[in-house]
N, C-alpha and C positions, 0 to 999 in steps of 0.2 A: 542383655538389655539392648534395645534398639538405639542407634544414634539419634540425637535430637538437634534441632536448629533453634537458636535463640533469636527471636524476632525483637530487635532493639526498639522498634517503634511501638509495638503492642505489648511488649514485656510478657510474652508467653512462650512456652516451649511447644514446638510443633514437631511431631515425628517426621523424619525424612521421607518415609514411604508415603505419608499423606501428601507431602508437597509434590513428590514425583507423580503420584496418582492424579493430583489436580492439574499439573502441567500436561500430563499425557492426555487427559480428557479434553483440555482446551485445544491442543494441537490436532487431535483426531476429530474434533467437532467442527473445526474451521472449514467453511465452505465458500466458494465463490458464488455470489448471488448477483445476477445481472441487474443493472440499474432499472430496467423496465419491470423487474419482479419485486422491487421494493414498494412500500405502501404509502409513502408520502409523509409519514410522521416525522417530526423534528427531533433531532438529538440535542440534548443540552450541550452548550458550548464547553462546559466544564468537563464533560466526558471526552470531547474531541481533544481538549488540552491535555487530559490525562493520557490519552492514546499517543499523542505527540511526545510526551515526556518519556514514554517507553522507547520511542525511536531513538532518543538521544543516548540510550545505553547499548547501542549496537557495537559489535567489535569494530575497532578502528586502528589501523597500522599508523604509528607515529602520532596518534591523537589528532589526525587531520579532520576527523568528524565531517566528512564531505556531504552529508545529507542536508538538503534544504527543502522547505515546503511552502507552497503558496495555497492558502486556504480560502475557499469561496463559501461563505455562509448562504449565499443566494445562488444555487446551482444554475438557474436559468440565465443568469448574467454571464457565467462562463460559457454555457452551451451556445449562446448567441455569438460570443467572440470566437468560439471554436468553429462553428459553422461558417462564419464569415472568413476566417483564416483559410478554411478549406476552399471556399469559393474564390478567394483572391489568388490562390496558388493552384487552381485547377481550371484554367481558362480554356475556352474552346471545347473541343470534343472530350477533353479529360473531365469536364464537370458533369457530375451525375446528380440530378435533383434529389433522388431518393437518399443518397448519402448525406447531402446537405440537410434534408428534413430529419434524418435519423440523428445526426449530431445536434441539431437544434432542440430536439425533444428528449435527448438522452437523459437529462436530469430532471424530468418532470416529476418523478416519484422519489427523488433522492433528497437527503437532508443536507449533506455537505459534500463538496468536491475538493480534493486535495491533490495538487500537482507535486509529485515527488521528483526532485532533481539531484543529480550528483554534481556537486561543484568541485571542479578540479583544484587541488591545493597547489602550493608553491614548493613542494618537495619532489623534485624530479625522480629521485630514487624509488619513490612509491609509484608503482605502475598503475595506469588507468584501470586495469583489470581489478586491482585490489580495492580501488575506490568504488568501482561499480559493485563489487561483491559486498563491501561494507554498507553501501546505500541500500542494497537488496535486503540485507539483514535488518536494517532500520525499518524498512517497509514490512517485513515479516513480523517484527515486534508489534507494529501497529495493528496488523491483521489479527494477531493473536489477542492483543488487548481488546480489540473490538469484539471478538468472539466471546471473551470473558464477560463483556457488558451486554451480551445479547444484541449486538449491533451487526447488521449485515454489511458485507464489503465486497467490492469487485475491483481488481487490479487490471486496468486496461492499457494496452499499447496500441489501440486502434485510432482511427482518424488521423489527426495531425500530431499525435503524441511523440512520435520519433522523427518528425520532420524539423529541419532547422528553423522554420518559420515560427513554431510555437516557442522554441527556446529563445529566439530573439524577441518575440512579443513579451515574454516574461522578464526580459532584461538579463539573460545569462549569456556567457561567452562561448567562444568556439570550442573550447576543450571541455565544457560542461555537457552533461547529458540529461535529458528528461528521462526519468526511469519509468514513468507511466502516469496515468490519470487514475486516482483512487476515488471510487464512489462509495459513500457511506450512507446508510439509512437503516430503516427497520423493515422486516419482512414477515409475512404471515406464514410462509412455508419456506423450507430449505431443501435443496436437492440432496439426494442420497450420496454418500461418499463411496468412492471405489478406487481401487488400484488394480492395474492390469496384471501385475505379477507380484508375488510375495517378495519380501526383503531378502530372503535367502538366495533368490536368483540374481541378486544385484551386488552381492558381497563375496569377497575372497578372504578367507582367514589364512594368515601366514604365521607359522610357528617357528 
């Protein structure tokens, strides 16, 4: 007899291999879809809220729960702010109009933009690396949840994402880190998935 899992919410018994198969399918189906490749259709806010709820169940050392999110329902509002931050911090010869224009229009076909931030806790024994890893897990939970809802996503660290100016603009402190700008929307096509090497080339079994 196969082991079963009792779903207390739905009051049904689900075979464990069925659950594993579903999770495997979602993980392998996830793709990065660039913002410009999205189609402009809007995601219900309830779906975004459900994705954020998944983020809250990421692993967290000491229950610090360092992930924080700033959600823009109007992507063009953030893109204007993003482009202006770039302009203000790229004076003189460092300013490239093409980059400004790209940042300004990055969200033209996007439904929601979410800024993911690692907010440093007050437990010094927990290293920043652990908080960054935990926040990354929270983001991955969101990307997988989006995939399950047929929502396209893109995790970007471009533009001003990793610059202090964006962190300060959002009201976060010196030890906090912006983890990236997450673009969510719908897409008509998804890129093919690939890996350059098989998993067997990346593991070592120790007996």
